[in-house]
C-alpha positions in Angstrom: -25.2 6.6 14.4 -26.9 5.3 17.5 -24.5 2.8 19.1 -26.6 1.5 21.9 -29.3 -0.1 19.7 -26.6 -1.8 17.6 -25.3 -3.4 20.7 -28.6 -4.9 21.6 -28.0 -8.7 22.1 -30.6 -9.7 19.5 -29.2 -7.3 17.0 -25.7 -8.5 17.5 -26.8 -12.1 17.1 -28.7 -11.2 13.9 -25.6 -9.5 12.4 -23.2 -12.3 13.3 -25.5 -15.1 12.2 -26.9 -13.6 9.0 -25.9 -15.7 6.0 -28.6 -15.0 3.6 -29.0 -12.7 0.5 -28.3 -9.1 1.4 -30.6 -7.9 -1.4 -33.5 -9.9 0.0 -32.9 -8.3 3.4 -32.9 -4.8 1.8 -36.4 -5.6 0.4 -37.7 -7.2 3.5 -36.6 -4.3 5.8 -35.2 -4.3 9.3 -36.7 -6.6 11.9 -35.8 -4.1 14.5 -37.8 -0.9 15.2 -34.8 1.2 16.3 -32.4 0.2 13.5 -32.7 0.8 9.8 -32.1 -1.9 7.3 -29.3 0.2 5.8 -27.5 0.1 9.2 -27.9 -3.6 9.4 -26.6 -4.2 5.9 -23.6 -2.0 6.6 -22.7 -4.0 9.7 -23.2 -7.4 7.9 -21.2 -6.4 4.8 -18.4 -4.7 6.7 -18.0 -7.6 9.1 -17.8 -10.0 6.2 -15.2 -7.8 4.5 -12.7 -7.9 7.4 -12.8 -11.6 8.2 -9.3 -12.3 6.9 -7.9 -8.8 7.3 -9.0 -8.3 10.9 -9.7 -11.7 12.5 -9.7 -10.3 16.0 -12.4 -7.8 15.2 -14.3 -10.4 13.2 -14.3 -12.9 16.1 -15.3 -10.5 18.8 -18.9 -9.7 19.8 -20.2 -6.1 20.2 -17.9 -4.7 17.6 -19.3 -1.8 15.6 -18.1 -1.6 12.0 -17.6 1.6 9.9 -18.6 2.1 6.2 -16.6 0.3 3.4 -14.3 3.3 2.7 -13.0 3.4 6.3 -12.3 -0.4 6.2 -10.4 -0.1 2.9 -8.1 2.5 4.4 -7.4 0.7 7.7 -4.3 -1.4 8.3 -4.5 -5.2 8.5 -3.6 -6.9 11.8 -0.4 -8.2 10.3 0.9 -4.7 9.2 -0.4 -3.0 12.4 1.5 -5.4 14.6 4.6 -4.8 12.5 4.5 -1.0 12.7 4.0 -1.2 16.5 7.3 -3.0 16.7 9.2 -0.1 15.0 8.7 2.6 17.6 9.1 2.8 21.4 8.3 5.1 24.3 5.6 5.8 26.8 3.1 8.0 24.9 2.1 7.9 21.2 -0.4 10.1 19.3 -2.2 8.4 16.4 -3.3 11.7 14.7 -5.3 10.0 11.9 -7.0 7.4 14.1 -9.8 6.1 11.9 -11.2 2.7 12.8 -8.4 2.3 15.4 -6.5 -0.8 14.3 -3.1 0.8 14.6 -4.0 2.4 17.9 -5.1 -1.0 19.2 -1.6 -2.5 18.6 0.2 0.6 19.7 -1.6 0.1 23.0 0.2 -3.2 23.5 3.5 -1.4 23.4 2.8 2.1 25.0 1.4 3.1 28.3 -0.8 5.7 26.7 -2.2 6.0 23.2 -4.0 9.1 22.1 -6.4 8.3 19.2 -7.5 11.4 17.2 -10.3 11.3 14.7 -12.1 14.3 13.2 -15.2 12.2 12.2 -17.2 12.2 15.5 -19.2 9.1 14.5 -16.0 7.2 13.7 -14.3 8.4 16.9 -17.3 7.2 19.0 -17.3 3.9 17.1 -13.6 3.3 17.8 -14.1 4.3 21.5 -16.8 1.6 21.8 -14.6 -1.0 20.3 -11.6 -0.2 22.5 -14.0 -0.5 25.5 -15.1 -3.9 24.3 -11.4 -5.0 24.0 -10.6 -3.6 27.4 -8.0 -1.2 26.0 -8.2 1.3 28.8 -4.9 3.0 27.9 -6.3 4.4 24.6 -7.8 7.9 25.0 -10.2 8.8 22.2 -10.5 12.4 20.9 -12.9 13.6 18.3 -10.5 16.3 17.2 -7.9 17.4 14.6 -4.9 15.2 15.4 -2.4 17.4 13.7 -3.4 20.5 15.7 -3.3 18.4 18.9 0.1 17.1 18.1 1.5 20.6 17.6 0.2 21.6 21.0 1.6 18.7 23.0 4.7 16.5 23.4 4.7 12.7 22.7 7.4 10.1 22.4 6.0 9.1 19.0 3.5 10.6 16.6 2.0 8.4 13.9 0.1 9.5 10.8 -1.7 7.7 8.0 -2.8 10.7 5.9 -5.9 10.2 3.8 -5.3 9.6 0.2 -8.7 11.0 -0.8 -8.7 14.7 -1.3 -11.9 16.7 -1.2 -11.3 18.4 -4.6 -8.7 16.1 -6.3 -10.2 12.7 -5.5 -7.8 9.8 -4.9 -4.2 11.1 -4.7 -0.7 9.6 -4.2 1.6 12.5 -3.5 2.1 13.3 0.1 1.5 17.0 -0.2 -1.9 16.2 -1.7 -3.0 14.0 1.2 -4.8 15.2 4.3 -3.3 16.2 6.6 -0.5 17.7 4.5 2.6 16.1 6.2 5.4 17.6 4.2 4.5 21.2 5.1 4.3 20.3 8.8 7.3 18.0 9.3 9.6 20.5 11.1 6.9 21.4 13.6 5.8 17.8 14.2 9.4 16.7 14.8 9.6 19.4 17.5 6.9 17.6 19.4 8.1 14.0 19.4 11.2 11.8 19.3 10.0 9.6 16.5 7.5 10.3 13.7 6.1 7.3 11.8 4.3 7.9 8.5 2.3 5.4 6.5 1.9 6.0 2.8 0.4 4.4 -0.2 2.4 1.4 -1.6 2.1 3.2 -5.0 4.3 6.1 -3.8 7.6 6.2 -5.5 10.4 6.0 -2.9 12.5 8.7 -4.6 9.4 11.0 -4.7 8.7 10.3 -1.1 12.3 11.2 -0.1 12.0 14.5 -2.0 8.8 15.3 0.0 10.0 14.2 3.4 12.9 15.2 5.6 15.0 13.4 8.3 14.0 9.9 7.2 16.0 7.3 9.1 14.2 4.2 7.8 11.8 3.1 5.1 10.0 -0.1 5.6 8.4 -1.8 2.5 5.8 -4.1 3.9 4.2 -6.9 1.8 1.7 -9.6 2.8 1.5 -12.8 0.6 3.7 -11.0 -2.0 1.6 -7.9 -2.3 3.0 -4.6 -1.1 0.5 -3.1 1.4 2.3 -0.2 3.0 5.4 2.0 2.9 6.4 3.1 6.4 8.7 6.1 6.9 10.4 6.6 10.2 11.6 10.2 10.8 13.8 11.6 13.5 14.8 15.2 14.0 18.6 15.0 13.8 18.9 12.4 11.1 20.6 13.6 7.9 22.2 10.4 6.5 20.7 8.3 3.7 17.9 6.0 5.1 18.1 2.3 5.7 15.6 0.3 3.5 14.0 -2.7 5.1 11.9 -5.0 2.9 9.6 -7.5 4.6 7.2 -10.0 3.1 4.8 -11.9 5.4 4.1 -15.4 3.9 2.2 -18.4 5.2 5.6 -20.1 5.7 7.3 -17.2 7.5 8.9 -13.8 7.1 11.2 -12.9 4.2 13.4 -9.9 4.8 16.2 -8.0 2.9 17.8 -4.8 4.2 20.2 -2.3 2.6 21.2 1.4 2.7 19.6 3.7 0.2 23.0 5.0 -1.0 24.6 1.6 -1.0 26.5 1.0 -4.3 26.6 -2.4 -6.0 27.3 -4.2 -9.2 25.4 -7.3 -10.2 26.9 -10.6 -11.4 25.4 -12.1 -14.6 25.3 -15.5 -16.1 23.2 -17.8 -18.3 20.9 -20.2 -16.4 22.3 -22.6 -13.9 20.5 -25.1 -11.8 18.1 -22.9 -9.7 16.0 -19.9 -10.5 14.9 -17.2 -8.0 12.1 -14.6 -8.2 12.4 -11.8 -5.7 9.3 -10.9 -3.7 7.1 -7.8 -4.3 8.8 -5.8 -1.5 12.2 -6.2 -3.1 10.8 -5.4 -6.5 9.3 -2.2 -5.0 12.7 -1.2 -3.5 14.5 -1.5 -6.8 17.5 -3.2 -5.2 18.1 -5.5 -8.1 21.9 -5.4 -8.3 22.2 -5.5 -4.5 20.3 -8.8 -4.4 22.8 -10.3 -6.8 25.8 -9.0 -4.9 24.7 -9.7 -1.3 23.1 -13.1 -1.9 25.7 -14.4 -4.4 23.3 -15.1 -7.2 23.5 -14.2 -10.8 21.1 -12.0 -12.8 19.9 -13.3 -16.1 20.0 -9.8 -17.8 20.2 -6.2 -16.7 16.5 -5.8 -17.2 15.4 -9.3 -16.3 14.9 -9.3 -12.6 15.4 -13.0 -12.0 18.4 -14.8 -10.6 20.1 -18.1 -10.9 22.7 -20.2 -9.0 24.4 -23.6 -9.1 23.6 -24.3 -5.4 20.3 -23.8 -3.7 20.2 -20.8 -1.2 17.7 -19.2 1.1 16.1 -16.4 -0.9 13.5 -13.7 -0.1 11.1 -14.8 -2.8 10.1 -17.9 -4.7 12.6 -20.6 -5.6 12.5 -23.0 -8.5 14.4 -25.9 -9.9 15.0 -25.5 -13.6 13.9 -28.4 -15.7 14.2 -27.2 -19.2 15.3 -24.1 -21.2 13.6 -23.6 -24.6 14.6 -21.1 -27.2 11.6 -19.0 -28.2 10.9 -20.2 -31.7 7.9 -21.9 -33.2 9.7 -25.2 -33.8 11.3 -25.5 -30.4 8.1 -24.3 -28.6 5.8 -26.8 -30.3 8.1 -29.7 -29.3 8.4 -28.5 -25.7 4.7 -27.7 -25.0 3.6 -31.2 -24.0 1.3 -30.1 -21.1 -2.1 -28.4 -21.1 -1.7 -25.9 -18.3 0.9 -24.0 -16.4 1.6 -20.9 -14.3 3.1 -18.2 -16.6 5.2 -15.1 -15.8 7.1 -12.8 -18.1 10.3 -10.8 -17.4 11.8 -8.4 -19.9 9.7 -10.1 -22.6 7.8 -8.5 -25.5 4.6 -10.5 -25.2 2.1 -10.5 -22.4 1.0 -13.5 -20.3 -2.5 -13.2 -21.9 -1.0 -13.3 -25.4 1.2 -16.2 -24.6 -1.7 -18.3 -23.2 -3.8 -17.6 -26.3 -0.9 -18.2 -28.7 0.3 -21.5 -27.3 -3.1 -22.7 -25.9 -1.9 -23.0 -22.3 -4.5 -23.0 -19.5 -3.8 -21.5 -16.1 -2.8 -23.6 -13.1 -1.0 -26.9 -12.4 2.5 -27.6 -11.1 4.4 -26.4 -14.1 5.9 -22.9 -13.9 7.0 -21.1 -17.1 9.1 -17.9 -17.2 9.4 -16.1 -20.6 12.5 -14.0 -20.5 15.3 -12.3 -22.3 18.7 -13.8 -21.4 22.2 -12.4 -21.1 22.8 -13.0 -24.8 19.7 -10.9 -25.7 17.9 -14.1 -26.7 14.3 -14.8 -25.9 13.6 -18.1 -24.1 11.1 -20.1 -22.0 12.2 -21.5 -18.7 10.3 -24.5 -17.4 10.5 -24.9 -13.7 9.1 -26.7 -10.7 8.6 -24.8 -7.4 10.7 -25.7 -4.4 
């Protein structure tokens, strides 16, 4: 990839101002002699793709964007800022540097950031972007980051192993990712004070703990109620059960709930009271269903119904609802209660799917009515009608 032609002023203006049909551009061809239409399309599409995920990159001129796959794998600005807050020191090695979003935010906390990327084109692209941003404390290396980490000492080493294996395709187990972190943990921990690992949100926490060693903290990071990352903080002399930290970044603020992995608890149960609570996605991922009940003093509706209720309204890491009506799930009761055309539907520990319920009861999606179809403490099926607080 020739970076200088892409940085030509007229080319950059064309990329930033293009609002037409990409397919028409493909047929028309590139208006620039030194740049192919494929390169232009990649820049236009990639820039559009990161508008919300990476607003700083989107709003800055002379940024060069990588192919779609590299953008899918990169952190968002929200999650990158968060992970930079978890570690400290003077030097950090990002051994799977990629597009460089994590390195960018590490550079705001560390004196020196070493960005390693085996793909020479991607390494050069990241180097250009860091130069545009004035990040002079990021040193780019087109090299194998794992090997470099094992030949130097850093305060922190960070890895986001690729979940695409050359022969196995998309993978989720850590020992199938590249680089293979589990088989190198001991050596890596001999070359840093802290080792931070990012994994797929699909990775089961118990499976991850079986693959990793010396885990001090696990951060479950959600954005707008969708789990985006699992972050594993490792330190050499840690042998205790890890602390679990769940966070959910919402438009109205940050929801958090922390606990110890080996913390024992017993939930309190009751039938519905005045308010209903739905835990956010990060908590659901953590599996701390009984702890939520015990620590926040709310009652579960059923062992397998992960919703909570209380007489008095509390702050809660998730959505809060005011209960307006409880309807036994029977044809007669439902026909009387369904006096609205549309609603937001969710099921918890219920035998029918949302799609089936919509079709069966002719309920369109949307509106201000919220319906939860659940199994209650008495093993009875019911519909809860709520309004969101």
